[in-house]
C-alpha positions as CSV (number, residue, x, y, z in Angstrom):
1,X,-17.7,-18.2,-12.9
2,X,-21.0,-16.5,-11.9
3,X,-21.5,-12.7,-12.3
4,X,-21.2,-12.4,-8.5
5,X,-17.7,-13.8,-8.6
6,X,-16.6,-11.5,-11.4
7,X,-15.6,-7.8,-11.3
8,X,-18.0,-5.6,-13.2
9,X,-16.5,-3.5,-16.0
10,X,-16.8,-0.4,-13.8
11,X,-15.0,-2.2,-10.9
12,X,-12.2,-3.4,-13.2
13,X,-11.8,0.0,-14.7
14,X,-11.7,1.6,-11.3
15,X,-9.3,-1.0,-9.9
16,X,-6.9,-0.7,-12.8
17,X,-7.0,3.1,-12.9
18,X,-6.4,3.5,-9.1
19,X,-3.8,0.8,-9.1
20,X,-1.9,2.8,-11.7
21,X,-2.2,6.0,-9.6
22,X,-1.0,4.1,-6.5
23,X,1.8,2.6,-8.5
24,X,2.9,6.1,-9.7
25,X,3.0,7.3,-6.1
26,X,5.3,4.4,-5.1
27,X,7.3,5.0,-8.3
28,X,8.4,8.3,-6.8
29,X,9.9,6.4,-3.8
30,X,11.1,3.3,-5.6
31,X,12.7,4.3,-8.8
32,X,15.6,6.2,-7.2
33,X,16.4,3.4,-4.7
34,X,18.9,1.5,-6.9
35,X,20.7,4.6,-8.1
36,X,20.3,7.4,-5.5
37,X,22.9,6.4,-3.0
38,X,25.6,6.2,-5.6
39,X,24.4,9.5,-7.3
40,X,24.4,11.3,-3.9
41,X,28.1,10.7,-3.6
42,X,28.6,13.2,-6.4
43,X,26.6,16.0,-4.7
44,X,27.9,18.4,-2.1
45,X,27.0,16.9,1.2
46,X,26.4,13.4,-0.3
47,X,29.5,11.8,1.3
48,X,27.4,11.3,4.5
49,X,25.4,8.1,4.5
50,X,23.2,9.7,7.2
51,X,22.2,12.5,4.8
52,X,21.7,10.0,2.0
53,X,19.3,8.1,4.2
54,X,17.5,11.3,5.2
55,X,17.1,12.2,1.5
56,X,15.6,8.8,0.8
57,X,13.4,8.9,3.9
58,X,12.2,12.5,3.8
59,X,9.6,11.5,1.3
60,X,8.2,9.0,3.8
61,X,8.2,11.5,6.7
62,X,5.8,14.0,5.1
63,X,3.7,11.1,3.7
64,X,3.4,9.8,7.2
65,X,2.5,13.1,8.7
66,X,-0.2,13.9,6.1
67,X,-1.8,10.6,5.4
68,X,-4.4,10.8,8.1
69,X,-5.3,14.5,7.3
70,X,-5.6,13.6,3.6
71,X,-7.7,10.5,4.4
72,X,-10.0,12.5,6.6
73,X,-10.2,15.2,4.0
74,X,-11.2,12.6,1.4
75,X,-14.1,11.5,3.7
76,X,-15.5,15.1,3.8
77,X,-14.2,17.0,0.7
78,X,-14.3,14.1,-1.8
79,X,-11.9,11.4,-2.9
80,X,-11.1,12.7,-6.3
81,X,-10.5,16.3,-5.4
82,X,-8.1,15.1,-2.6
83,X,-6.3,13.0,-5.1
84,X,-6.0,15.9,-7.6
85,X,-4.4,18.1,-4.9
86,X,-1.9,15.4,-3.8
87,X,-0.8,14.7,-7.4
88,X,-0.1,18.4,-8.0
89,X,2.0,18.7,-4.9
90,X,3.9,15.5,-5.8
91,X,4.7,16.9,-9.3
92,X,6.0,20.1,-7.7
93,X,8.3,18.2,-5.4
94,X,9.6,16.1,-8.3
95,X,10.6,19.2,-10.3
96,X,12.4,20.7,-7.2
97,X,14.4,17.5,-6.8
98,X,15.2,17.5,-10.5
99,X,16.7,21.0,-10.2
100,X,18.7,20.3,-7.0
101,X,22.4,21.1,-6.9
102,X,23.2,19.6,-3.5
103,X,21.9,17.0,-1.1
104,X,20.0,19.5,0.9
105,X,17.9,20.7,-2.1
106,X,17.2,17.0,-2.9
107,X,16.0,16.6,0.7
108,X,13.6,19.6,0.2
109,X,12.3,18.1,-3.1
110,X,11.7,14.7,-1.6
111,X,9.9,16.4,1.4
112,X,7.5,18.2,-1.0
113,X,7.0,15.1,-3.0
114,X,5.9,13.2,0.1
115,X,3.4,16.0,1.0
116,X,1.1,14.8,-1.8
117,X,-0.2,12.1,0.5
118,X,-2.9,10.5,-1.5
119,X,-2.4,6.8,-0.7
120,X,-5.2,6.7,1.9
121,X,-7.6,8.5,-0.4
122,X,-6.8,6.0,-3.2
123,X,-7.4,3.0,-0.9
124,X,-10.7,4.5,0.4
125,X,-11.9,5.3,-3.2
126,X,-11.1,1.7,-4.2
127,X,-13.3,0.5,-1.4
128,X,-16.0,2.9,-2.5
129,X,-16.0,1.6,-6.0
130,X,-15.9,-2.1,-5.4
131,X,-18.2,-4.7,-3.8
132,X,-16.9,-6.4,-0.7
133,X,-16.5,-9.7,-2.4
134,X,-14.4,-8.1,-5.1
135,X,-12.4,-5.8,-2.8
136,X,-9.7,-8.3,-2.1
137,X,-9.1,-8.6,-5.8
138,X,-9.0,-4.8,-6.2
139,X,-6.6,-4.4,-3.3
140,X,-4.5,-7.2,-4.6
141,X,-4.3,-5.4,-7.9
142,X,-3.0,-2.4,-6.1
143,X,-0.5,-4.5,-4.1
144,X,0.6,-6.3,-7.3
145,X,1.0,-3.0,-9.1
146,X,3.2,-1.8,-6.2
147,X,5.3,-5.0,-6.6
148,X,5.4,-4.5,-10.4
149,X,6.4,-0.9,-9.9
150,X,9.1,-1.9,-7.6
151,X,10.4,-4.5,-10.0
152,X,10.3,-2.0,-12.9
153,X,12.1,0.5,-10.7
154,X,14.9,-1.9,-9.9
155,X,15.4,-2.7,-13.5
156,X,14.7,0.7,-15.1
157,X,16.4,2.9,-12.4
158,X,20.0,1.9,-13.3
159,X,19.2,2.2,-17.1
160,X,17.5,5.5,-16.8
161,X,20.2,6.7,-14.5
162,X,22.7,6.0,-17.2
163,X,20.9,7.8,-20.0
164,X,19.0,10.7,-18.3
165,X,20.6,10.8,-14.9
166,X,18.9,10.9,-11.5
167,X,17.7,14.5,-12.1
168,X,16.0,13.3,-15.3
169,X,14.3,10.5,-13.3
170,X,12.9,13.1,-10.9
171,X,11.6,15.2,-13.8
172,X,10.1,12.1,-15.4
173,X,8.1,11.3,-12.3
174,X,6.8,14.9,-12.2
175,X,5.5,14.6,-15.8
176,X,3.9,11.2,-15.0
177,X,2.1,12.9,-12.1
178,X,0.5,15.3,-14.5
179,X,-0.5,12.4,-16.7
180,X,-2.1,10.8,-13.7
181,X,-4.4,13.7,-13.2
182,X,-6.0,12.9,-16.5
183,X,-6.3,9.3,-15.5
184,X,-8.2,10.2,-12.4
185,X,-10.4,12.6,-14.3
186,X,-11.3,10.4,-17.3
187,X,-10.6,6.8,-16.4
188,X,-11.5,6.3,-12.7
189,X,-15.4,6.4,-12.2
190,X,-17.0,8.8,-9.8
191,X,-18.3,7.2,-6.6
192,X,-22.1,6.6,-6.7
193,X,-24.3,9.1,-5.0
194,X,-25.7,8.0,-1.6
195,X,-29.5,7.7,-1.4
196,X,-30.1,7.2,2.3
197,X,-27.4,7.6,4.9
198,X,-25.5,4.4,5.8
199,X,-25.8,3.0,9.3
200,X,-22.2,3.4,10.4
201,X,-20.2,3.3,13.5
202,X,-18.2,6.5,13.8
203,X,-14.7,5.6,15.0
204,X,-12.1,8.1,16.0
205,X,-8.4,7.9,15.1
206,X,-7.8,6.8,18.7
207,X,-10.2,4.0,18.2
208,X,-8.4,2.9,15.1
209,X,-5.1,3.0,17.0
210,X,-6.6,0.8,19.7
211,X,-8.0,-1.8,17.2
212,X,-5.9,-4.9,18.0
213,X,-5.9,-6.5,14.6
214,X,-5.3,-3.2,12.7
215,X,-2.4,-2.6,15.1
216,X,-0.8,-5.9,14.0
217,X,-1.2,-4.9,10.3
218,X,0.2,-1.4,11.0
219,X,3.2,-2.9,12.7
220,X,3.6,-5.1,9.7
221,X,3.6,-2.3,7.1
222,X,6.0,-0.3,9.3
223,X,8.5,-3.1,9.4
224,X,8.1,-4.0,5.8
225,X,9.0,-0.5,4.5
226,X,11.5,0.2,7.2
227,X,13.4,-2.9,6.2
228,X,13.1,-2.1,2.5
229,X,14.5,1.4,2.8
230,X,17.3,0.4,5.2
231,X,18.4,-2.3,2.8
232,X,18.7,0.1,-0.1
233,X,21.0,2.4,1.7
234,X,23.5,-0.4,1.6
235,X,22.6,-2.9,-1.1
236,X,23.8,-0.7,-4.1
237,X,27.2,-0.4,-2.3
238,X,27.2,-4.1,-1.6
239,X,26.6,-4.9,-5.2
240,X,29.3,-2.6,-6.3
241,X,31.8,-3.9,-3.7
242,X,31.0,-7.4,-4.9
243,X,32.3,-6.5,-8.4
244,X,29.2,-5.3,-10.3
245,X,29.3,-1.9,-11.9
246,X,26.3,0.4,-11.0
247,X,25.1,0.5,-14.6
248,X,24.8,-3.3,-14.6
249,X,22.8,-3.6,-11.4
250,X,19.7,-4.3,-13.4
251,X,21.3,-7.7,-14.4
252,X,20.7,-8.7,-10.8
253,X,17.4,-7.0,-10.3
254,X,15.7,-8.3,-13.4
255,X,16.0,-12.1,-12.6
256,X,15.3,-11.4,-8.9
257,X,12.1,-9.5,-9.7
258,X,10.8,-12.0,-12.2
259,X,11.7,-14.9,-10.0
260,X,10.1,-13.3,-6.9
261,X,6.8,-12.9,-8.7
262,X,6.8,-16.5,-9.7
263,X,7.5,-17.6,-6.1
264,X,4.8,-15.2,-4.8
265,X,1.9,-16.5,-6.9
266,X,1.6,-19.9,-5.2
267,X,1.3,-18.2,-1.9
268,X,-1.4,-15.9,-3.2
269,X,-3.4,-18.7,-4.7
270,X,-3.1,-20.9,-1.6
271,X,-4.4,-18.1,0.7
272,X,-7.4,-17.3,-1.6
273,X,-8.5,-20.8,-2.7
274,X,-8.0,-22.6,0.6
275,X,-8.8,-19.7,2.9
276,X,-5.4,-20.1,4.6
277,X,-4.9,-16.4,5.0
278,X,-3.2,-16.5,8.4
279,X,-1.0,-19.5,7.8
280,X,0.3,-18.1,4.5
281,X,0.7,-14.6,5.9
282,X,2.8,-15.8,8.9
283,X,4.9,-18.0,6.6
284,X,5.7,-15.0,4.4
285,X,6.9,-13.0,7.4
286,X,9.1,-15.9,8.4
287,X,10.6,-16.0,4.8
288,X,11.2,-12.3,5.1
289,X,13.2,-12.9,8.3
290,X,15.1,-15.7,6.6
291,X,16.1,-13.2,3.9
292,X,17.7,-10.9,6.4
293,X,19.7,-13.8,7.8
294,X,20.9,-14.7,4.2
295,X,21.8,-11.1,3.5
296,X,23.9,-10.9,6.7
297,X,25.7,-14.1,5.8
298,X,26.1,-13.7,2.0
299,X,26.4,-9.9,1.3
300,X,30.1,-10.2,0.3
301,X,29.2,-12.6,-2.6
302,X,27.3,-11.4,-5.8
303,X,25.6,-14.8,-6.1
304,X,24.7,-14.8,-2.4
305,X,23.2,-11.3,-2.7
306,X,21.1,-12.4,-5.6
307,X,19.8,-15.4,-3.7
308,X,19.0,-13.4,-0.6
309,X,17.3,-10.6,-2.6
310,X,15.2,-13.3,-4.4
311,X,14.0,-14.7,-1.1
312,X,13.4,-11.2,0.2
313,X,11.3,-9.9,-2.7
314,X,9.2,-13.1,-2.9
315,X,8.0,-12.4,0.6
316,X,7.9,-8.6,0.2
317,X,5.6,-8.8,-2.9
318,X,3.2,-11.2,-1.2
319,X,3.0,-9.1,2.0
320,X,2.7,-5.8,0.1
321,X,-0.3,-7.2,-1.8
322,X,-2.0,-8.7,1.2
323,X,-1.8,-6.0,3.8
324,X,-4.1,-3.4,2.1
325,X,-6.8,-6.0,1.5
326,X,-6.6,-7.1,5.2
327,X,-6.9,-3.4,6.4
328,X,-9.9,-2.9,4.1
329,X,-11.6,-6.0,5.5
330,X,-11.0,-5.2,9.2
331,X,-11.5,-1.4,9.2
332,X,-14.8,-0.4,10.9
333,X,-17.6,0.9,8.7
334,X,-17.6,4.7,8.5
335,X,-13.9,4.9,9.2
336,X,-12.3,3.3,6.2
337,X,-10.7,6.6,5.1
338,X,-9.3,7.2,8.5
339,X,-8.1,3.6,8.9
340,X,-6.4,3.8,5.5
341,X,-4.8,7.1,6.5
342,X,-3.4,5.6,9.7
343,X,-2.1,2.5,7.7
344,X,-0.5,4.7,5.0
345,X,1.0,7.0,7.6
346,X,2.6,4.1,9.4
347,X,3.8,2.7,6.1
348,X,5.6,5.9,5.1
349,X,6.9,6.6,8.6
350,X,8.5,3.1,8.4
351,X,10.1,4.2,5.1
352,X,11.5,7.4,6.8
353,X,12.7,5.5,9.9
354,X,14.2,2.7,7.9
355,X,16.1,5.0,5.5
356,X,17.3,7.4,8.1
357,X,18.3,4.7,10.7
358,X,19.8,2.5,8.0
359,X,22.0,5.4,6.8
360,X,23.2,6.2,10.3
361,X,23.8,2.5,11.2
362,X,25.7,2.0,7.9
363,X,27.7,5.2,8.5
364,X,28.9,4.1,12.0
365,X,28.7,0.3,12.0
366,X,28.7,-1.0,8.4
367,X,26.3,-3.1,6.2
368,X,26.3,-6.2,8.4
369,X,24.8,-4.1,11.3
370,X,22.0,-2.9,9.0
371,X,21.1,-6.5,8.0
372,X,21.1,-7.5,11.7
373,X,18.9,-4.6,12.7
374,X,16.4,-5.5,10.0
375,X,16.4,-9.1,11.2
376,X,15.6,-8.0,14.7
377,X,12.8,-5.7,13.5
378,X,11.3,-8.5,11.3
379,X,11.4,-11.0,14.2
380,X,9.3,-8.6,16.3
381,X,6.7,-8.6,13.5
382,X,6.8,-12.4,13.2
383,X,6.1,-12.6,17.0
384,X,3.1,-10.3,16.6
385,X,1.7,-11.9,13.4
386,X,1.5,-15.3,15.0
387,X,-1.3,-14.0,17.3
388,X,-3.5,-12.6,14.4
389,X,-7.0,-14.0,13.9
390,X,-8.1,-15.5,10.7
391,X,-10.1,-12.9,8.7
392,X,-13.8,-13.5,8.3
393,X,-15.1,-14.4,4.9
394,X,-17.2,-11.4,3.8
395,X,-19.5,-10.9,0.9
396,X,-21.7,-8.1,-0.6
397,X,-25.4,-8.9,-1.1
398,X,-27.8,-6.6,-3.0
399,X,-31.6,-6.8,-2.7
400,X,-34.3,-4.9,-4.6
401,X,-36.6,-2.7,-2.5
402,X,-40.1,-1.2,-3.0
403,X,-40.3,2.6,-3.4
404,X,-40.0,4.3,0.0
405,X,-39.3,7.8,1.4
406,X,-36.1,8.7,3.2
407,X,-37.5,8.3,6.7
408,X,-38.5,4.7,6.0
409,X,-35.2,4.0,4.2
410,X,-33.2,5.1,7.2
411,X,-35.4,3.0,9.5
412,X,-34.9,-0.1,7.3
413,X,-31.2,0.6,7.2
414,X,-31.0,0.5,11.0
415,X,-33.0,-2.7,11.2
416,X,-30.9,-4.4,8.5
417,X,-27.6,-3.4,10.3
418,X,-28.8,-5.3,13.4
419,X,-29.6,-8.5,11.5
420,X,-27.5,-11.6,12.2
421,X,-24.2,-11.6,10.3
422,X,-24.7,-8.1,8.7
423,X,-21.6,-6.0,9.0
424,X,-22.8,-2.9,7.1
425,X,-26.2,-2.0,5.7
426,X,-26.7,0.7,3.0
427,X,-30.2,1.5,1.8
428,X,-30.3,3.6,-1.4
429,X,-33.8,4.9,-1.6
430,X,-33.3,6.5,-5.0
431,X,-32.0,3.3,-6.6
432,X,-34.5,1.1,-4.6
433,X,-31.8,-1.3,-3.5
434,X,-30.2,-2.4,-0.2
435,X,-26.6,-3.3,-0.2
436,X,-25.3,-5.4,2.7
437,X,-21.8,-6.5,3.7
438,X,-22.2,-9.8,5.4
439,X,-20.2,-12.4,7.3
440,X,-21.0,-15.5,5.3
441,X,-20.6,-17.8,8.3
442,X,-23.3,-16.0,10.4
443,X,-25.5,-14.4,7.8
444,X,-29.3,-15.2,8.1
445,X,-30.6,-14.3,4.6
446,X,-34.2,-15.3,5.4
447,X,-34.3,-12.8,8.3
448,X,-33.2,-10.1,6.0
449,X,-35.8,-11.0,3.4
450,X,-38.5,-10.9,6.0
451,X,-37.3,-7.4,7.1
452,X,-37.4,-6.1,3.5
453,X,-40.9,-7.6,2.9
454,X,-42.2,-6.1,6.1
455,X,-43.0,-9.4,7.8
456,X,-40.8,-8.4,10.7
457,X,-41.3,-5.0,12.3
């Protein structure tokens, strides 16, 4: 494998560090899923499935409301400083939830947890610290970390609930947030300073919301997390009603999580090696829909639940890993932070809607109605996903430059940005390099070389 095909040590360090931070954020949402509904029954007010769903979803509501502001803040104030602020808020919310004596105080703690909305800043910083041809790997690492975090949560949640209780789980996530501050400070590299300004297209939030392909992806992440949260209002009760004690739920989740990762890997390899991104993506959404049908038909059987959950998480893990990479590829230059903010807002709003609606539907109509509603929602995504276009194959190219002043650097940057197949041009006068993001199918490298040498004016 050539050096261009490998991550540099700095890229790998950044990707692993940021994947860990992202995983921690999702741990705050995931680790209580398998145990919270049953724990909430013991709290004042916890008899209502609607309030249980609200407690699970409150985290997603404040995440949804604050992702775009935090993403925009990271564009102007700095990625790392924004992440520090978000982690501190998340830790405070975790400790509030740990000290809660009733369902209402838990809702407050989850609301504060979600106010540390750093997901967009983490995605944008990942894009800053990786080349275009390595960004899919970096985003896939984040997605796989989320999947691994989910799997760990499903297994560890019931065990931790048994030994330290749900309040102890909340306190543990607060401590881990403090540890994460040190990871951001000493493990994750700082973004490189900019020599000459990039030639960028400024895109408003409204422009991102009108972007057809990003709309499809935003619908997808909404559905994915709405379905996930709705299911876990009812799945713990379904497992218990099927005869499995709550402390033994990990015996289902462990083989399901391991098996789902093994089933996901062939999908991931097929999409990367054969370039079959669209076909594989649409197939995974169809599998997700099939899982809803299986859950609706088999939720009374422990074996049936295990099979349905295996199918669900095979599709979930693949889609969770793929969506951030697609957003990064399709987001316009100069608006990646905003695009990531919109994406993350929709993701967490989906979690809020799914948990809240799932609780209300379960309260009034039962588990089967929750599975049916999730199936209808997934069908709407499948219909939209069939119309998506196959993503372009992009690459990052770096070219040495002669010494030049800022005025000439900006002029060259504008010329390079207009060259055939160039998606983004960044001229760093201080480093004497030009970095281009190019569409491989349309890129005219000879034209770029003539621009750099001065043959074309």
